[in-house]
C-alpha positions as CSV (number, residue, x, y, z in Angstrom):
1,M,103.9,44.1,61.1
2,T,105.6,41.6,58.8
3,A,109.2,41.9,57.7
4,M,107.9,43.2,54.3
5,D,106.2,46.0,56.1
6,V,109.3,47.2,58.0
7,P,110.9,50.2,56.4
8,S,114.6,49.9,55.6
9,A,117.3,51.8,57.4
10,A,117.9,53.8,54.3
11,T,114.3,54.8,54.1
12,L,114.1,56.0,57.7
13,I,117.4,57.8,57.5
14,R,116.1,59.6,54.3
15,C,112.9,60.5,56.1
16,K,114.8,62.3,58.9
17,R,117.4,63.7,56.5
18,D,114.5,65.3,54.5
19,G,113.0,66.8,57.6
20,Q,110.1,64.5,58.1
21,R,108.7,63.7,61.5
22,L,109.1,60.1,62.7
23,D,106.4,58.5,64.6
24,A,106.7,56.2,67.6
25,K,106.5,53.0,65.5
26,Q,109.3,54.2,63.2
27,L,111.5,55.3,66.1
28,R,111.1,51.8,67.7
29,I,112.2,50.2,64.5
30,I,115.3,52.4,64.5
31,A,116.1,51.6,68.1
32,R,115.7,47.8,67.5
33,G,117.8,48.0,64.3
34,I,120.6,49.7,66.1
35,A,120.4,47.4,69.2
36,S,120.3,44.2,67.1
37,G,123.2,45.1,64.8
38,D,120.9,45.0,61.8
39,W,121.9,48.6,61.1
40,S,125.6,49.0,60.1
41,E,128.0,51.5,61.7
42,G,127.6,53.7,58.6
43,Q,123.8,53.7,58.9
44,V,123.9,54.6,62.6
45,G,126.3,57.4,61.9
46,A,124.1,58.7,59.0
47,F,121.1,58.7,61.3
48,A,123.0,60.6,63.9
49,M,124.1,63.2,61.4
50,A,120.5,63.5,60.1
51,L,119.3,64.2,63.7
52,A,122.1,66.8,64.0
53,W,120.9,68.5,60.9
54,R,117.1,68.2,61.2
55,G,116.5,67.8,65.0
56,M,113.3,66.4,66.6
57,T,110.1,67.7,68.1
58,I,109.6,67.3,71.8
59,D,107.2,64.4,71.1
60,E,109.7,62.7,68.7
61,C,112.4,63.1,71.3
62,R,110.2,61.6,74.0
63,E,109.2,58.7,71.9
64,F,112.9,58.1,70.8
65,T,113.9,58.2,74.5
66,F,111.3,55.5,75.3
67,A,112.3,53.5,72.2
68,L,115.9,53.5,73.4
69,R,114.9,52.6,77.0
70,D,112.7,49.7,75.7
71,S,115.4,48.3,73.4
72,G,116.5,46.2,76.4
73,Q,115.5,45.3,79.9
74,S,114.7,47.8,82.7
75,L,115.6,47.6,86.3
76,R,113.1,47.8,89.2
77,W,114.0,48.5,92.8
78,D,110.6,48.1,94.5
79,D,112.2,46.1,97.3
80,L,114.6,48.8,98.5
81,P,113.6,50.7,101.7
82,G,114.8,54.1,100.5
83,P,114.6,56.4,97.5
84,V,116.5,55.5,94.3
85,L,118.5,58.6,93.3
86,D,120.9,59.4,90.5
87,K,122.9,62.2,88.9
88,H,124.3,62.7,85.4
89,S,126.6,65.2,83.8
90,T,126.8,66.2,80.2
91,G,130.5,65.9,80.4
92,G,133.4,68.1,81.5
93,V,137.1,68.1,82.2
94,G,138.1,67.0,85.6
95,D,134.5,66.2,86.5
96,C,134.6,63.3,89.0
97,V,131.6,64.4,91.0
98,S,129.7,61.1,90.5
99,L,132.5,59.1,92.2
100,V,131.9,61.1,95.4
101,L,128.2,61.7,95.2
102,A,127.1,58.1,94.9
103,P,128.7,56.9,98.1
104,L,127.8,60.1,99.8
105,L,124.1,59.6,99.1
106,A,124.4,56.0,100.1
107,A,125.8,57.1,103.5
108,C,122.7,59.3,103.9
109,G,120.2,56.4,103.3
110,A,119.6,56.6,99.6
111,Y,120.2,54.0,96.9
112,V,122.2,54.9,93.8
113,P,122.4,52.4,91.0
114,M,124.3,54.7,88.7
115,I,124.5,53.8,85.0
116,S,127.5,55.7,83.7
117,G,129.4,56.1,80.4
118,R,132.8,56.4,78.9
119,G,134.5,59.5,77.7
120,L,133.0,61.5,74.8
121,G,135.3,63.6,72.8
122,H,137.5,65.8,75.0
123,T,135.6,65.0,78.2
124,G,136.4,62.2,80.6
125,G,134.2,59.2,81.4
126,T,133.2,57.8,84.8
127,L,133.7,54.2,83.7
128,D,137.2,54.9,82.3
129,K,138.1,56.4,85.7
130,L,136.8,53.5,87.7
131,E,138.7,51.1,85.4
132,S,141.9,52.7,86.7
133,L,141.3,50.4,89.7
134,P,142.5,46.8,89.0
135,G,139.6,44.3,89.0
136,Y,136.8,46.8,89.1
137,D,134.0,45.3,87.0
138,V,131.9,48.0,85.3
139,N,129.6,45.3,83.8
140,P,128.8,43.0,86.7
141,P,126.1,40.3,86.4
142,N,122.6,41.4,87.5
143,W,122.7,39.5,90.8
144,R,125.9,41.2,91.8
145,L,124.6,44.7,90.9
146,R,121.5,44.1,93.0
147,K,123.4,42.7,95.9
148,T,125.9,45.7,95.9
149,V,123.1,48.3,95.7
150,A,121.1,46.5,98.5
151,D,124.0,45.9,100.8
152,I,126.1,49.1,100.3
153,G,123.6,51.6,98.7
154,C,125.5,52.4,95.5
155,A,127.0,50.8,92.5
156,I,128.5,52.8,89.6
157,I,128.4,50.6,86.5
158,G,128.1,50.7,82.7
159,Q,125.3,49.6,80.4
160,S,125.0,45.8,80.3
161,D,124.3,44.1,77.0
162,D,120.7,44.0,77.9
163,L,120.3,47.5,79.3
164,V,119.5,50.2,76.7
165,P,121.6,48.4,74.0
166,A,120.5,50.8,71.3
167,D,121.9,53.7,73.2
168,R,125.1,51.8,74.0
169,R,125.9,51.4,70.4
170,L,124.7,54.9,69.4
171,Y,126.9,56.4,72.2
172,G,130.1,54.9,70.7
173,V,129.2,56.2,67.2
174,R,128.5,59.7,68.5
175,D,132.0,60.0,69.9
176,V,133.6,59.7,66.5
177,T,131.0,61.3,64.2
178,A,131.0,64.9,65.6
179,T,127.5,64.3,67.0
180,V,128.3,64.3,70.8
181,D,126.7,67.7,71.3
182,V,123.4,67.1,69.4
183,P,120.7,68.1,71.9
184,D,118.1,65.5,71.0
185,M,120.6,62.7,71.2
186,M,121.9,64.0,74.5
187,V,118.4,64.1,75.9
188,A,117.4,60.6,74.6
189,S,120.7,59.0,75.7
190,I,120.7,60.4,79.2
191,L,117.0,59.9,80.0
192,S,116.8,56.4,78.4
193,K,119.6,55.1,80.7
194,K,118.2,56.7,83.8
195,L,114.7,55.5,83.2
196,A,115.9,52.0,82.4
197,G,118.1,52.1,85.5
198,G,115.1,52.7,87.7
199,A,115.9,56.2,89.1
200,Q,113.1,57.9,90.9
201,A,114.8,61.3,91.1
202,M,117.8,62.8,89.4
203,V,120.0,65.9,89.2
204,L,121.2,66.6,85.7
205,D,124.4,68.7,85.6
206,I,124.6,70.6,82.3
207,K,128.1,72.0,81.8
208,T,128.5,75.3,80.1
209,G,131.6,77.2,79.1
210,N,134.5,76.6,76.7
211,G,135.2,73.1,78.1
212,A,131.6,71.9,77.8
213,Q,129.8,70.2,75.0
214,L,127.5,73.2,75.0
215,T,129.7,76.3,75.3
216,D,127.1,79.0,75.7
217,M,124.5,79.6,78.3
218,A,121.7,80.0,75.9
219,S,122.3,76.5,74.4
220,A,122.6,75.0,77.9
221,R,119.3,76.5,79.0
222,A,117.6,75.3,75.8
223,L,118.9,71.8,76.5
224,A,117.7,72.1,80.2
225,D,114.2,73.1,79.0
226,R,114.1,70.2,76.5
227,M,115.3,67.7,79.1
228,L,112.6,68.8,81.5
229,A,109.9,68.7,78.8
230,V,110.8,65.2,77.7
231,A,111.1,63.9,81.3
232,A,107.6,65.3,82.1
233,G,105.2,62.4,82.6
234,S,108.0,59.8,82.6
235,G,107.9,59.2,86.4
236,L,111.4,60.7,86.9
237,H,111.6,63.7,89.2
238,L,114.2,65.8,87.5
239,R,116.2,68.9,88.7
240,V,118.6,70.6,86.3
241,A,121.8,72.4,87.3
242,L,123.9,74.6,85.0
243,T,127.5,74.5,86.1
244,D,130.7,76.3,85.0
245,M,133.2,74.7,82.7
246,D,135.4,77.7,81.9
247,E,138.0,76.0,84.0
248,V,138.8,72.4,85.0
249,L,136.3,71.4,87.7
250,G,138.9,70.0,90.0
251,R,142.7,70.3,89.6
252,D,143.3,67.1,87.8
253,A,142.3,65.7,84.3
254,G,143.0,62.1,83.6
255,N,141.6,58.8,84.8
256,A,143.8,57.6,87.7
257,L,144.6,61.2,88.6
258,E,141.0,62.0,89.1
259,V,140.4,58.8,91.2
260,R,143.3,59.9,93.4
261,A,141.6,63.3,93.8
262,V,138.3,61.6,94.8
263,L,140.1,59.5,97.4
264,D,141.7,62.7,98.8
265,L,138.3,64.4,99.0
266,L,136.6,61.4,100.6
267,C,139.4,60.8,103.1
268,G,139.7,64.5,104.2
269,R,143.0,65.2,102.5
270,A,143.7,68.2,100.2
271,A,140.7,68.8,98.0
272,C,139.7,71.3,95.4
273,D,136.9,73.6,96.8
274,R,135.1,73.7,93.5
275,L,134.8,69.9,93.3
276,R,133.8,69.6,97.0
277,N,131.3,72.4,96.9
278,L,129.6,71.2,93.7
279,T,129.4,67.6,95.0
280,L,127.9,68.8,98.3
281,A,125.3,71.0,96.6
282,M,124.1,68.3,94.2
283,S,124.0,65.7,97.0
284,A,121.9,68.0,99.2
285,E,119.5,68.7,96.4
286,L,119.0,65.0,95.8
287,L,118.3,64.3,99.5
288,C,115.5,66.8,99.3
289,L,114.2,65.4,96.0
290,G,114.2,61.9,97.6
291,G,112.4,63.0,100.8
292,I,115.3,62.1,103.0
293,A,115.8,65.7,104.1
294,T,112.9,68.1,104.7
295,T,114.9,71.4,104.3
296,A,117.9,72.6,102.4
297,D,119.7,73.2,105.7
298,D,118.9,69.7,106.9
299,A,120.2,68.2,103.6
300,S,123.4,70.3,103.7
301,A,124.1,69.2,107.3
302,R,123.5,65.6,106.4
303,V,125.9,65.4,103.4
304,R,128.6,67.4,105.2
305,R,128.4,65.0,108.1
306,A,128.6,62.0,105.9
307,L,131.6,63.3,104.1
308,D,133.5,64.6,107.1
309,S,132.9,61.5,109.2
310,G,134.4,59.2,106.7
311,A,131.0,57.4,106.1
312,A,131.1,58.2,102.4
313,A,134.7,57.0,102.1
314,E,133.7,53.7,103.7
315,R,130.8,53.3,101.3
316,F,133.1,54.0,98.3
317,A,135.7,51.4,99.5
318,R,133.0,48.8,100.0
319,M,131.5,49.4,96.6
320,V,134.9,49.0,94.9
321,A,135.6,45.8,96.8
322,A,132.1,44.4,96.0
323,L,132.6,45.0,92.3
324,G,135.9,43.3,92.1
325,G,138.4,46.0,93.0
326,P,141.0,46.1,95.8
327,S,139.7,45.7,99.4
328,D,142.3,48.0,100.9
329,L,142.1,50.9,98.5
330,L,141.7,53.6,101.1
331,E,144.8,52.4,103.0
332,R,147.0,51.7,99.9
333,P,145.9,53.8,96.9
334,D,149.5,54.0,95.6
335,A,149.6,50.3,95.3
336,Y,146.8,50.3,92.8
337,L,146.5,53.5,90.9
338,P,148.9,53.6,88.0
339,R,151.4,56.4,87.6
340,T,153.7,57.5,84.7
341,E,157.4,57.7,85.4
342,L,157.6,60.9,83.4
343,Q,156.1,64.0,85.0
344,R,156.8,67.5,83.7
345,D,155.7,70.9,85.0
346,V,154.5,73.6,82.5
347,L,155.7,76.9,83.9
348,A,154.2,80.3,83.5
349,T,156.3,82.8,81.5
350,S,155.0,86.0,83.2
351,D,153.4,87.3,86.4
352,G,149.7,88.1,86.6
353,Y,146.3,86.4,86.9
354,V,144.9,83.5,84.9
355,S,142.2,85.4,83.0
356,A,141.1,82.5,80.7
357,V,141.6,78.8,80.3
358,D,141.0,76.8,77.2
359,V,139.5,73.8,78.9
360,R,138.6,72.0,75.7
361,A,142.3,72.2,74.7
362,L,143.4,70.7,78.1
363,G,140.9,67.9,77.6
364,N,142.3,67.2,74.1
365,V,145.8,67.1,75.6
366,V,144.6,64.2,77.8
367,V,143.2,62.5,74.8
368,E,146.4,63.0,72.8
369,L,148.4,61.5,75.7
370,G,146.3,58.4,75.5
371,G,143.8,59.1,78.3
372,G,140.9,59.3,75.9
373,R,139.7,57.7,72.7
374,K,139.9,58.8,69.0
375,H,137.9,55.7,67.9
376,P,135.5,53.5,69.9
377,A,137.8,50.5,70.3
378,Q,140.9,52.4,71.4
379,A,142.5,51.3,74.7
380,I,142.9,53.9,77.4
381,D,146.1,54.7,79.3
382,H,144.7,55.3,82.7
383,A,147.9,56.9,84.2
384,V,148.4,59.8,81.8
385,G,146.9,63.3,82.2
386,L,147.3,66.6,83.9
387,S,147.5,67.4,87.6
388,G,147.8,70.7,89.6
389,V,145.9,72.6,86.9
390,V,145.4,76.2,88.0
391,G,142.0,77.9,87.7
392,R,140.7,81.2,86.5
393,G,141.5,84.1,88.7
394,A,144.6,82.4,90.2
395,R,147.5,84.7,91.0
396,I,150.6,83.3,89.3
397,Q,154.3,84.2,89.0
398,A,156.7,83.5,86.2
399,G,158.3,80.1,86.8
400,Q,155.3,78.8,88.7
401,P,153.7,75.6,87.5
402,M,150.3,76.0,85.7
403,A,149.9,72.2,85.4
404,T,151.9,69.0,85.6
405,I,152.0,66.6,82.6
406,H,151.9,62.9,83.3
407,A,153.1,61.2,80.1
408,R,154.9,58.1,78.7
409,G,157.5,59.7,76.4
410,E,159.5,62.9,75.7
411,A,157.9,63.5,72.4
412,E,154.4,63.4,73.8
413,T,155.5,65.6,76.7
414,M,156.9,68.3,74.4
415,L,153.7,68.5,72.3
416,A,151.5,68.5,75.4
417,S,153.7,71.3,77.1
418,E,153.1,73.6,74.1
419,A,149.4,72.9,74.1
420,V,149.0,73.4,77.8
421,R,151.0,76.7,77.7
422,R,148.7,78.0,74.9
423,A,145.6,77.1,76.9
424,F,146.3,79.7,79.6
425,V,145.9,83.5,79.2
426,I,147.8,85.6,81.8
427,A,146.7,89.2,82.4
428,E,147.4,92.0,84.8
429,S,144.0,91.9,86.4
430,A,141.8,89.1,87.7
431,P,138.7,88.1,85.6
432,P,135.2,88.4,87.1
433,V,134.2,85.4,89.3
434,A,131.7,83.1,87.5
435,P,129.1,81.3,89.5
436,L,129.9,77.6,89.9
437,L,126.2,76.4,89.9
438,Q,122.8,77.8,88.9
439,W,119.6,75.8,89.3
440,H,117.4,76.0,86.3
441,A,113.7,76.6,86.2
442,R,112.0,75.6,82.9
443,A,110.9,78.6,80.8
444,E,107.1,78.9,80.6
445,N,107.1,79.0,76.8
446,A,109.7,76.2,76.3
447,A,108.7,74.0,73.4
């Protein structure tokens, strides 16, 4: 195909805008144009909005996934003596499972080269959390990535310039064009990274609830079906979990605050049961998918032993040091994790039970405090956020803290206090208990 034969960005955007189906060749042209920078920011945003409006068929979405994957290099791990496993979340508030799961799996004999992302909208990003640690390099050279994975068993990093560059650019545009929750882009973005990263088996955590990208269960199940359909035949063994995001997953929301919660969990200090239980369940499932464990009971025993013995904490500490972070993080976390001088409790005004939590509002509070981005180039304040966030069903008394705000100034604190207070509904009776996790089986008639 000569340059004269290549359709322009405007032509391809118009095709999708008008509801036409794009073939594999056209989708590869789009991916190359996004990756190379030939497509402007406006054109990338226009294409994202056209996808939001018109959607894709399963075949289109599969071909777009492969086009994104092939826009750069792919990693191979044929020399490793164990299974290459991975996990991804569609994004939640207080969701720091990946930071515990990767070293936990490594301590059980798996290898986890985890390609992670930054925050999208009101949800936090794994890379932003890790960059709370001074020196941690989320974009190491290839030799260091390979050495870290081979020696330690895990490395949580971002996309390099050469790894799925089309998705890397599209990812940033989605965050500021109201296209974060477009199912076809979620599928293509997630699977292209995981396929390029060399994963053999993966658990996908699709959040559902008011704090998720997909707030209702029907949309979450539809995305799960689509993800499984697109992954079929790709060589990736995929299991999908639907998990609750009608409350903050842990008790903290904010980059350094969540890393501190991770260290507490890994080191056997105070830990949120929801965060611990979800991490253990997904880790156990991955051990079965990877063939390390033969039964669910065996898998569960292995991950609990790796966590309780401190083996997972040791792997996390070694990973951090290998990727440029502090070598004594477990012993001296306060020396490295930033804090704000201003901390303010938000107090309940009545007795009762927390019957509802507006989790999206709490995520937006963190963004407004500076812990998230309103535009792709915005710097992150890793210290700000919320701690001690109470969950649904908690019994609370007037004057008791519902959350603690970590902020830089009085004006931001006042605004955050009002938003946090409005995010909680206190009632006389406790709400029904929602299941934390449901494993999804693809519908027989899923398109």
